[in-house]
N, C-alpha and C positions, 0 to 999 in steps of 0.2 A: 248121445253126446250131442248138445247143440250148439251153433254159432254160424252166422253168415252176416256179412257187412251190411246186406239190407232188411234183415230181420230180424236182429237182436235186439229189438224194443229201445233203440236209441233215442230216449225221450225228448232230449233238446232239440235235437237236428227235426224229428219229426214234428214238434211242437213249433218250431220255428217256421216250417212248410207249411205252416194251415195258413198261413197268409196267401200261399200260391192257391192250392187249390183246395175244396172241400168237399167231402163226400159222405154219403150215409152211412150209417153201421150196417145198414143191410147190404150195402153193394159187396159183390164177391170180387176175389182179389181177380179174378180170370179175366174182369172187366177192364182192369188197369192198364195205362200204357208201361211199356218196359222201362223208361226211363226213371232214374230212382229220386228224380225231383218230384213226383207224383206220389204223394204220401197220403193215407188216412190219417187225417187229424188223430193224435194220441190219445184226445177225449174219448175218441169213440172205438178204435182200436188200434192205429199206429203200426202199419207194414207198408211192406213196398216190395214191387216184383223186383227179382234178383237182378244185381248186374250181372253182365255176361260171364263174367270170369268166377262167380262166387259158386254158382254149382259145383264146379270143379275142384274149386277150394274145401266146401263142404264134404264132397265125397273122401278127400284126403284126412279130413279132421276124422270124420267118422272111422276110417281105417286106424287112425293113430290111437282112437280110443276103444280097439276091439278088446282089449284087456283092462282091469282096473287095477289102478297101481296099490299096493298094500305095505305099508310100513313095518319091518320088521325089527322091532326095540331090541330084540338080542342080538343082532346082527352086529359085527365087528365094523363093518363099513361105517364112516362118520355121519351122523345128521345132516350136515351141511350136504354133502354127495346126495344123500338121499331125498334133501329138499330139491336138489337141480334135478336128480332125476323127476322127481314128481311134479314139477315144472315143467318137463318135457312138451306138453302136448301144446302150453302156453307159447312156450320157446317155438315149437315148430309154428304155431299162430302168428307169432311176431316176424319169425322170419319169411313165412308167405305175404305176409302185409308188406314187408319191404321189396319182395320182389314183384307185388302188384302197383308197380312205378305208376299205373295211370291212375290211380287211386288217391295217390297222397299227392296234393297241390303242392306241396314243399319239397318234392323228392330232388331240386336241384341242388339244395343245400345239405344234401345227404355226402359226408365228409370221412375222410380216411382220417383215424388217429393213429399215428405211427408210434411205434417201440423204440425206445431208444437205441435197442442193440439190432437193428433192423425189423422187418416184419410190421406187423398193426395189431394193435389192441383192437379195434373192431371200428365199426362206420357209429357216425351220429348227426343227428341233426343241429346243423352249427347255428348258434343263434349269433354270431360276428358276421356269418356270410349275409345276413340280411341286409347288415348294413343300413341298420336304421338307426338314428341315433336317438331314438327314444326307449330304446333297448338299455341304453346305459345308465339311465336314470331310475329303472324299475328297481325297487327294492329285490333281494336276492329269491323272498319268498315266492314272489309274484312270476319270477323267472321259471321258477318250477311248474307253475300253473302254465307258462307259455310254452315251454318246451313240450310237456305233456298235449298240447292243443295242437302245437306243430306236427309231432309222431304221430297222431293218429286223425290228423286232419284229412279225410276224405270227400267232404262237402255233403256229409249225411248224418254220420255218427257227430264229427266236429266238422264246422265250416271255415271259409276263409273271414266270414264275418267274425267268428268268435276269437279268431284268433287277434284281427284286428283291434278287437275290442279289448283284447289284455295287453297288446301291445300301447294301446292309448291310455293306459289304465288310470293315469294321474287326471285324464277329462271323465273317462269313465265311470271309475267306482262310486265318485258321489252322486251318480245318477243308478245307482243298486241296477246295474246291469245283470242278467241274468249268462251265464255260460256253463259247459260242460267241464265235468273233469272226470277222468278213469284212473282211481288208483293203480298202483303197483301190484299191493296184495292188500289182504285183509288179516286182520289180529282179532284172535277172540279169547275171552276168559271164561270159565264153565259156570259162571253164573247167568252169563250172556248168553252163553257159546250152546247151551244145552235148549234154551228155547228156540235158539236160532237153529240147530238141528232136527228140533222138532218140527217147526215150520218145514224144511225142507221136505222132512218125511211125508208132512202132512199134503204137500205141496204136490209131492210125486201121486199121493192118492187121489187127488184133486183131477190130476192130468187123468189119470186111469180112466174115473168116474166119466169124464168129459169126453170119453173116447179118443184120447190123444197118447203120444209117447212119454212115459215115466220118465226115461232115461233123459229127457231134456232137462229136466232139473238137476244141473252138476255144477259145482264152481267153476269155473273159467278163468279165474285169476289165482295166485297160491293163497291157502289159507292156512294160519297157523294158529291151533287153540291150546291153550296153557292153563292145565288145571291147577289152579291155584286158590279159588277162594272158598273151597270145601272146607279145609283144617281150621280146627276149634281147639282154644286153650281149655281144652278139659283138664289135660294134666300139668302142672306148673312147677317149678322149683323141685324140678328130678332129674338125675341123668339118664332117666329112662323115657324121659318126656318125648321125643320125637318117635321113637317108636309106639309108645303108647297112644300117641294122639294118632297118628297114621293109621293103628289099628283101628279105634275108633272110627276114623275118618272113613275107612272101607265097611266098616259094620253099615256105616249110616246110608252110603252112597254107593254101594256096591252096583244098585240097579242103574243109577245115572251113569257112573264109570261106563259100566257095560252098554250103555247106549250109546255114549261118545264113542268108546272103541269100535262098537259097529258102524258109527258114521264114518269112521275113517279108514273104513274098507269099503263102506257102501258107496262113498262120494268119493269122485275123481279128486286128485289134485288137493287134499285135505290132509295135513299132518296135525295130529294130537301129542303134545308133551304130557308124560304123566304125572300123576300127583309126585310131592316129594321133590320136584327139581326146581322150583323157583317161583318168583313173582314174575307175571308175564311181562310188564314193562320193562324191569331187570334183564330178564332173559332175552327181550328184544333188544334192549341196547347193549348187551353183551354179546349177544351170539346171531339173533335173527334179522337184523339191521343190516341190509347191505350198502346203502349209501349210493353204490352205483350198481345197477343191473346190467351183466353183460349177455344178452341172450340171444345166442347164436349169432356174434358179431354186432349185434345193434345195441349200442350203449345208450342208456337212459338215466335220470337219478330215481331212486329208489322214494315212493311214496307207499303211503299206508294210512287206512280207515281201520279204526278199532270199535268194538262194540263195547269199549270201558273208555271212560273219559280223559282216564289218565295216559291214555293212548300217545298225549302231546311229550310224554317223557322223551319221544324219540327225536323230536325236535332239537333238543342239545345235541344231538349227533349230526345236525344238519340235513335230517330226511323229514321230510314233511310230511307230518301224523297229525291226526285228532279222532277225536271220538264221534261215534254217529249212534243212532239208534240200532239195534238188531235188525228192525225191518229195513232200514237202508242198506245195512251191511250185507243182508241176505239178497238185496237187489242188486248192488254192485259186485256179489259173490257170479251171478247169474247176468252178467255183461253188461247191466244197465249203467251208462253213465250216470255220474251223480249230477245234477242240477244244483248250482250253488250261484248265489250273489257275489259277483266280484268285492272281494272285501277291501275295504281301506286297511292302511297299514301304518300302524305307529311306531315310529323310531323312538327307541329305547337306548340313550346314549349311557355307557358305563364309564366312568372315570378314576383313577386312584385305583387303592387296593384296601381289603379290610384290615381292621386293626387287629391287634393281638388279642387272643381269645373269642373273636368273633366268629361264629359257624355260618357255614353254608343255608343253615335253617334260620337261623336270624336274617340273613340276606333275602330268603324268597318269602319269609312272613313280611317283611319291607315292602318289597316290590308287590305284594299282593295288596296291600292295603294302598299303592300307590294309584297302581292301574285301576282299583275298584273303583277309586275317586275320581280317576280320569274319565271312565267308561270306554271300557273296549269290547262290550259285548258283539258278536258278529264281525270282529276285525282280527288280523293278524297283528301280532307284536315282533320286531324284529330289533335285536337286540345289538348293538356295533359300540364303536368306540376304544379307547387306549385302554381301559379296563379290562376289556375283552382277556388281555394276553396274562391276567392274575386272577381268572377262574379256569380250576381244573373243568374237565369235561364232566365230571361227577357234579361239581359245582353247577354247572350251565344245565345239567339234565335235572337237577333239583327243583330250578327256576321253572326250565319248562315242563316239568310233571305239575307243577300247579297253574297252570293255565285255566283250566276250570274254576279253580277259586278267584282267580282274579277276573275272568269271565269271557277272556278270549280264545276265540278258534285255536290259534296256536300262540307260542311263545317261542320263536324261530333264534337258532344262533347257526348262522351260515357255517360251511367247512372250511376250516384254517389250519395251522401247523398243529395246534392243540389236537383238535380233532384228529387228524394223520397218528399222533403220538399214541392216543388212547386205543386206536384201531390195532397196531401194533402191540400194544401193551396187553389186548383181549383175544390177540391169535389169530387175527387176521395176517394171511399172508404177505410177505414183502412184495410178490406180486401183483395182489389184487389191491393193496393199499397204492402202489405205483400206478396203478391202470385207475383207479379213485381219483389220485392228486391231478394224473395229465388229461382226463377227462374234463374235471371240474375248471381247472385253469382253462382248457382249451374253448369251454362253453361260457367264460366267464361268472362261473359260479362258484368260484375259489377265492377267499378273501386272504390276502397277504399283507399282512401288518407292518412287513418290512419295505412297501411300497408306498406311495402317494395315494391317498385315497379319492377316489371320484366322488363326488357330490350326489348322495342319491336323494329322490323325490321319497317324502314320505305322507302320510294325510296330517300327522300331527305328530309333535314332538313330546318326549320327555328326557330328564338328564336325572344323575343319581353319581355322587360323589362315594364311592364304596366305603371311606374314611368315617362316614357318618353312619354308617348300620352301627347299630346296638343289639348287644343281647336281648332277645325277646321272648314273647310267647304269644298265640292267640286264644282267644274264649272269652266266655266261658262256652257259647253256644254256635259261633261263625267262625271259620276261618280267616275272616279278614279283618276281626276285631283285635288287633294287635295291641297289645301292652308292654311297654316296655320292661325289662327286670325289675328296672331299681321302682319302678311305680307298683308292681305286682299285689303289695299288702294293703296299700291303698285303693288300688282296684276293688280288689276282694272285699273288702269292708264298703265300697260303694256298690257293688253287687247284690250285697247283702240287706243294704238299705232300699235297693231302687225298687219300683214296682216291677210285678212280673214281667219279663220280657229278655230282650236278646243278651242285655246287662244288668240283670235284676230277678230277684229273689224273694222280697217284699218278704224278708224275717224281722218282726219284731225286734228292737233293741233289747228288750228283757231277754230272749231268748237267743241272743246271737253267741252266747257264751255257753251255753249247754253243754255238757259233758255226757256222752253215752257209755256208761260203764257195762263191759261183759267179761265173758272168760273164754278166751281163745284156746281152745285145746287144753283146758288146764291152767292157763296162763292168762295171769290179770292183762287186760287189754282196756283200751277208751279210743272214743273216735269222737271230732269234734266237726262243725261246720268248715268245710276247707281241708279235712283228713283226706289222705290220698290213699285210696283201697285200691286202683289199678295204677301200676306203671308198666309202660309198654313200649319198647321198641320194636316197632312193626314199621309196615307199608315201604312201598317202593319210592316213595319220596325220597327218604332217608338211608334206607338201606344197602343202596348201591352205592353208596359213597363214603369210600374208607376213610375218610381226614373224621367225618362227625360219628363212625362207628369204632375205629381204634380211639379218637378221643374218649368216646363214654366209657372204653374199656380203660384208660387211664384212669378215669374218674374214679371208677371201682378198684382199680391198683390203689391209688392214694389213699382212698377210704379203709381198706385192707388195711393197708400198713400202718395208720392211725388208730384201728380198731374200731370205727366205725362199721354198724350194721342196720340192715333195711329192716323194720320191725314184720317179723313174721305174717301179720294179717296183710300185710301189702301183698297183694298178686301182681308180681314181675314175672317178665316175660321177654324172651328174645325170639324174634322171628326171623332170621335172613331172608335177602330177597334172592338167593342164590346160593351154592355149595361152595363158591369162592371165598364167601365172607367167613366160613368158618375155618378155610385153609389159612385163610392172613390171620385168623385171631389165634390160631392154633400156632401156626408160625412165631409170630408175636411173642406166645408166652402169656399173651393177656386173657383168654378164654378163663382159664382157672379162678379169675379175679372176679367175673362176672358171675362163674358158678357162687361163689362166695356168698356173691350179695344177693342169690337167688335168681338172675337173671339167665337161667339156663336155657340151651335152646330149644324151643317148644315145635317146632317145623318150619318147613319152607313155603309161606304163604303170605297172605294179606291178615288172616287172624284178627286181631283188635281194631285195625282201622276200620274195618267193614262190620265190626259188630260181630265177628267171633271169638270174643273174650273169654266166653265160656262162664261156669258159674260163680261165684264169689263165694268162701265157706259159709255154709247157713247160719253160722253165728255172728258173722260180720254183716248179712244180709239181714238179718233179724235186728240187729243195733239201728241200722241205718231205716229201716221201714219202722220201727215200733216208737224210735224218738224222732221221726222226720229230720232226719241229719241231710245236710247238703254234703253230699260225699263228692270227692273229687276223682276223675282220671287224668292223669299226664301222659301221653302218648306223642312218638315222632310220626304222627299220622298226617294226614291232607284235610280230615274231614272230622268234626266235632260236634255235628246240629246235635241236639237234645234227643235222646232216645235211641242214637245211633250205637253208641261206645258199649253201653250196658244200660239196661233199664234202671239202674239204682245211683248210678253216676248224672246228676244233674250239672255238675259242672266237669266241662271236658277242657282241657288244656292242648294245644298243639305247641310240641318243644322240640327244641335239638336233642338226639341220642345223649348227649352229656349231661343234657339238663333234666332229662327222666331221669336219670341215675340220681341225680343231686335233690330232685323233688321225692324221689322214693326214699332216700336217705333222710332228710328231714323230715318227712310223714305229712306234710301237708302244703299247702297254696298259701296258708297264712303265715307267710316269712317275710322280711326283710332281709336278704343276703346280705345286703349290706354293714347290715347292724346285727344280726340276730346270729346267733350260732347254730350249726348243722347238728349238732351233735359233741359227745365227749368224747376226747381220746381214752386210750387205755391207761394211760400216765394222767388222768383228771384235767387235762386243759380243755378249755373250750375250743373247738373246730370251728373255723368258717368258711364259707363257698372258695374264696381266694387259696384256703390252704389244699384244697383236692382239686382246683381247675388247672388243666395242663396248659401251657403256653402253646403258639402256634407252631414253634421250632419243634417242640417235643412231639407233636403230633406227625408233622413232617417227615421228622427222623424215622419215626416206627414206619409210617406209610412208604418210605424208600426203600426201608429193609424188608419188610414184608409182604409186599403187595407184588407178585411177579407174575408173568406171562404164562408159564408153564401152567398155575392155578386155573387159567381160565382154559387152557386146551385140554387140560385132565378132567376138568369139569363135565364139561361140554361134549367130550368126548364118551363119557359116561352116562352121558342120557340116552343114548342109543340102546342101552340095557336095560331101560326101565329101571322096575322093582319086580320084589317076586310077588307081592301082591296084584299089581298090573298086569304081570303075564301068565297070572294063572287065570285070569276073566277070561271065560269062552263065551265067545258070540258067535251069531248064525253068519252062514256068507251069503245073506239075500241082499236083493236092492230095494225091496219094500218091508217095511218097518212092520212086524206082529203085534200090534197094539193090544195091551192087556187090560182089561176093562176094570181089573181090581185092582191095579198100579195106585201107590197114591204119591209117585214119582215122575211118569211119566204117561201122560194121558194126551190122545188126539183132541186136539183145540176142533171148536166147531166154525172155525173163522170160514170154511168153506161149503158147510150144509148146505142146500138146496141151492148153490150158486148155478145160475146159468151164463151161458154167451153173452146175452145181453147185459151190458152194464147198466146198474141201480138209476142212474144219472143222480143229480146235485137234491140233496134234501131242505128243506128249511126247518123249523120248530114251530109248533104250534102247542099254546096252552101247555108249556112246560114248567113242572117246578124245581124250585133249588134244591136240590140234595145237598150242599155243604156251602156256607159262605164265610170265605176265609179274610185273612189279612195280607202283609207282605210276608216274601220268602217263604213260603211255601214250597219244601225240598221236594225231588222224588223220593227221597227217605220218607216223607210223610206220607205220599201219595202209597208208593209201594215200597215200604220197610224190607230190608234183607235179613234183619237179625232174628232173635228168638219170637217164636209164636206164644204168644199168650195164653195162660192155659184155660181162661174164660171166653176165648174169642169165637168168633164164627169158625175159623178155619181149623181152631183147635176142638170144637165139637165134630166137625168133617172128621178129621183125625180119627177119632174115639169112635166115631160110628163105625168105623171102617178096621176098629182093632188095632189101630197104632196106641202104644203105651205112650204117657207123656213123656218118658225119657228118650224116646226115639222120634220125637217131633222133629229134629232137627230145624233149620232155620228158613225163612222163606226164601231165601236166595237159594237155599239148595231143592228148593220145590217148586221152582221156577219153568219145569216142563210139565205141570199139573196146572192146567187152567183152573180146574175146580178149585183149589186150595190158592190158588194167586188172587181168582176174584175173590174170595173172602178175606184174603188180606190186603186188598186194595183200601185205603184210608183206615190202615188199623194202626197206626202209629199211637203208640200210648200217650205221645206229650203233643199229638196235632190239636190245635186250635180252632173251634169250627164257631164264628159269631151266632150260630143258631140256638147254642146251647147256654150263652149269657153269661161266659166265664167258664163254665166247666172246661177241664182240660180232658181230652180223651177220645177214642175212634168211634163215636156215637153221631146221632144227628135228631133232629125232630124230622119226623113224619108230617108235615105240614097238613094233609087233609083230618088228622085225627087229635095233631095236639102231641103223641107218644113220641117218648124218647127211645130209639131204638140203635141197634148198631147199623152202621153203615150200609154193610150189606144187605141185612135183614130189611131196611127201610129201602134199598132202592129194589129189592124182589119183589117188594111190595107193591111199588110204583109201576114194575113192569107188568106185573101180572094185572094191574089195573089199567094199564094200557096207555100210561104217562109215559112222556120223555121227562127228563131233568137234563138240568144245568147246573154248572158251578161257575159263582162266582169268586174272584180272587184279586189280591193286591198285586203290588210287583213283584218281579223276578220269580214269578211261578213255574215252579218244575228245575228249579236251580239244581246244582248237584251233579249224582251222578249220572251219565248217560243210560239211564234204565226203561227200553220199551215196555215192562209191563206195568210202567207208571202211566203208560196210554193205551195198551190193550185192556187193563183192569177196569178203568174208568167206560171203555168201551162195552165191555162185558157186561156191566152195572146199568147200561142203558143212558149213559150221558151223551149228550149229541152236542153239546158246545160249552167252551169254557170262556167266560168273560173276564179279564184280569188287565190289569194298569199294563205288566208288561212279560214276556215269557222268557225263558233261557233258549240260546238257539237249539240245542237238541231236543227238547221238550218238544218246542212248538211243530219242529218236525215230525217227531213221532206222533203227536196228536192227530197232524195231516193225513200219515200213515195209516192211521186207523179209522179215518173217517169221522174224526171227531171235529166242527168247527171252532177253530180258534180266534176269538175277537178281541180288539184291545180298545178301551175306552178313550177317548178323545183325551189329547194333553190334559192337565189340570182337573180331570173328570176322574171319580170313582166310585163304589158303590155307594160309600157315604155322603159323598158330594151330592149323587143324585137323589138322595134319600131313600136308596134302595135298603131293604131288610132281609130279603132271602124269602119273604111270607108272601111276595107276587109269583103271579104265572106268567111264562115269557113267551114272547112269539117273536122269531128272527125271520126277516123276510128277505128269502133267497129267489131270485130267478130261478124257474123251472130247468131253462135250459142254460147248460155250462157255457155255453158259448160268449151269453150273455153276463158271465162273470169275469170280473179284470181281478189280476192279483192288487192287492192292498185297496181294493176299493171301499166306500162309505157302505155301509149296511144298517137300517132302521132296526132298532129293538124298541118291541113295547109290551107294557105290562098290562095287566085286568084289572086295575086300579087309575088306570087313565095316563101314565107317563111313558114318554117316549123319548127315546136319545139315541144315537148315533155312535156306532164302532166301527173302526177298522178292520176288514177281513183280513186277517193274515194268512191268506194263500198268497206265498212271496211269489211264487214263479209259475208260467203256463203249466210246467209239468205237475206240481202239487194241483194244480186246477184237475187235469187229467186225473191223479190218482183220488181226488175227491169224487168223479163222476162216477170211476169205477167201485167206490165205497171202500176205497186203501188201495196201499200200494201192492200187495200181495194177488189180489183179485187180479190187479191190472197187470201183474208180470205172467200171471197164469194165461190170460185172454191172449196175450200178444205173443206168447209160445204158441199157443193150440193155433192161432192163425198165421204163423210163420211158416212158408210153404217149402220144405227143403226135402 
């Protein structure tokens, strides 16, 4: 195990010290003075001589790590106790740091927090003790960054200058200053977790090959990995669906699961939650979230970065958390502080209360549209105001969850009385809740709405009266395209008329009333444009919220009582985010009504929201394909990009769980619920929407009587037992992974092949061809799809050549541990629109030298074989959507050297840098079209040969072979990102730093 205050690759501090002393990368560490202020520039290798006490500390850490911690899922000991045990090393680390008082510049404000009955909860770094009036005006979210900087301030990892930048946030944030941040923990799910563990295993091999200690590759902060992305809706409308789908999940993913189980034993401080336990963000909210850490007597706020963009859901609990790319998360695990631009904070004031019948989903879709319009990319959003008391914790979590959809880094809800009530409801102990409240109050991080509120400074302001929110949906292709429910029918007809785009399908008038008749298992059936073929209650966004889940069950109950039934060809499913949901649905007596309408529980995971919707019945698929029907899916998810939910549902609408049931009953989105009946009752009467819609009071009553604390306790106690399929997995007790070259799931990636200790240095681009030319809003789903593998794709060809049957293809997301599959799956979305194809939709491009139309992978390989670089042209919001590191890894493997776009999504831009790809932005008002770029040119990007001559955000000249020249902004946003670029990416940088650390 490796860590030392002077050599853990602390990027930001090392970068800042570059201005003090520069060294050549050829210098030996032994020639350096012992002062920690003399550091090698991180662009070259970044390390320093150990401070006097660190060698003693390192020896104590090494002895602490003499044995690996192994989780026993069959143990009756609670998982929370195991988590505490697993973090013991880190806790000792924090304790030792606390005793090394000479290292912390703010040791004078380390303050005791007394218990009401005597004794103390522990000690904490007191913000009020700084006696700085600027702190009182800071947003609560910024105070968390400030506390972290103060607690970690040793003038090496974090400097006093960094602390001052945060305290002076009002003045510094507009200047886009850079700060370091060390999250308390890291959260993974299996789609992103598998490649992260693959990278860690591969890094161990690289350390070995370079003659260093492979055990330096170990997480230094608690890492929780929840397996939730693999279950598919193969079986629906069946009492046996949960078991049947889990069996199929294990059949497909046994190798992946075994690999993750190996990782939980091979790497220290890593906890893996088995399949069938729930959705990662709901488990985080209900169980893993600490709110306040108490680490051997040192108290500090919980914070987390996760490899899933919806990690932000935990912001609803008052825990600072957001999504990062897998490669950033890996660096954070290995002790690297995250370098980030100090964000602006949008203050979002809520007032009033929601009207009767309006749901939290309606609210979040409204907030998403408002914030998207306001522009919050790269910013925090902090909610406050009198309306906060009218929102349950689950409602807040729903809003926080969709931060990626409105573009913010966080959607933060500071801790208040509602938070404390939720902690008690979900089984946190009274003593823990008392400690959380006492600490946050003492450190001015608790909001008490019973007291007068001090005015806080925000970068900008928004306000919403909750009474103005109305029932709505979003779609048919983007989560921020909100449609009021009352306008749904007219909006649908506009979409049929409009030209192909985010709000258009271009269906000729004479074909809009087409009816496709077919036989569904011997029963007459028909589909029209807008017919609902998938209705899914799914996703962390909504399944964590009892009010909308029980509200949906009440809709099903009222429909059953009136004699309404969902048509059998509609694929219905219910995938709760945790076992708690099942418990309260059974307690309420409402699950049976879900079952009667076909919403049987299909599993505990993400399912339809991430594209794991399973196959439609063959007769339905044929009717859609043969008649070119614009079929619809209605889901309670957070993403509805075209091609994500299912290849055959071109219209996909996000809606609350109650609306999912209502549209399933109606069988179409082409309906005006105010004027048209949903169906006919058993006594022949027309049944309207209002007849099946529950009141707010009805929902509140059943929530109050059915959602109980014991349900949370028993659910999470049982997590320790795993399940028989998981417990039967046998894995080797080795620290190095034995790669199987024949495996189509887990494959050793090529990132570190031929790696040397000398950084490769920065690269420009010379005579590059354009691989793809995109418009706006190309998502990570377009770049690296997570869903099904198309039967004619390069990835399918690869799998078939290796003996994998088509039925066993699984999904791209499940094969992210295999770089060969994922490289072939890059830009493989069947709905991708590439301007080089002149209107044709699909995963192909034009090979410019020959004019041939090829799959993107095949064209890229031809360019590489001929020794040609490639670039990608794009519009605005390039890389929006999930925080998917394969959307950067894939292009790198294809040979893409740069992406030139109007704008980037935050995480994706960072991931591109992390993989050594140059992100360039056109100047405001310019893009490929205004500059007359067609993508048929060859491109030169002029960058200095020395990284010391490149500055964050500097102008870069791009020229083409036909005489065009234009200026772009190099989106290396921090000095640290330039250090990564110099080393060919973040992971080679980390390896070189670890090898050159001298302990």
